[in-house]
C-alpha angles and dihedrals in degrees: 000000000000125000115239123206117250116207129189116226109248124204121226088260090057097253118146100205097179092052091046091052091050093050091054094059127102117261097264094048091043090054092049092051092050091049090052093049088050088055090058091046094049101037105027112174092002092070109106140175136338086038099043137029127186109235104176136354092286106012124086130187122225108208119212116185125198140095085331123028107232126191129197120194113210142167136208105264130178107313094344143002137308118215105220109175138002130193144156109257113227102170140037093257131060111250114241091231092058093049091046091054090053094045093049092049092046091052089051095056104030 
């Protein structure tokens, strides 16, 4: 299998909010997130549920289970994937504000 590039969305000010969120996690959560990102990198479009779910035409959700359910919204970008938004999921549904953040960021880079 090919390796795909994984990019972190960067704000105009140069902040990488997804990366910052990941770095603030405890060791176990940090390791789970990195393993999941490695799955995207290693498997690309061949990664299927329960790891990934298509949310909109361009946006996908990487699902990370554990003590806390963590979700990462990402899009196909250049020769890989761009991680747009990350959050701890606290309910069954995706909050509109989280999806809006991902959609706005996707529009900015696509």
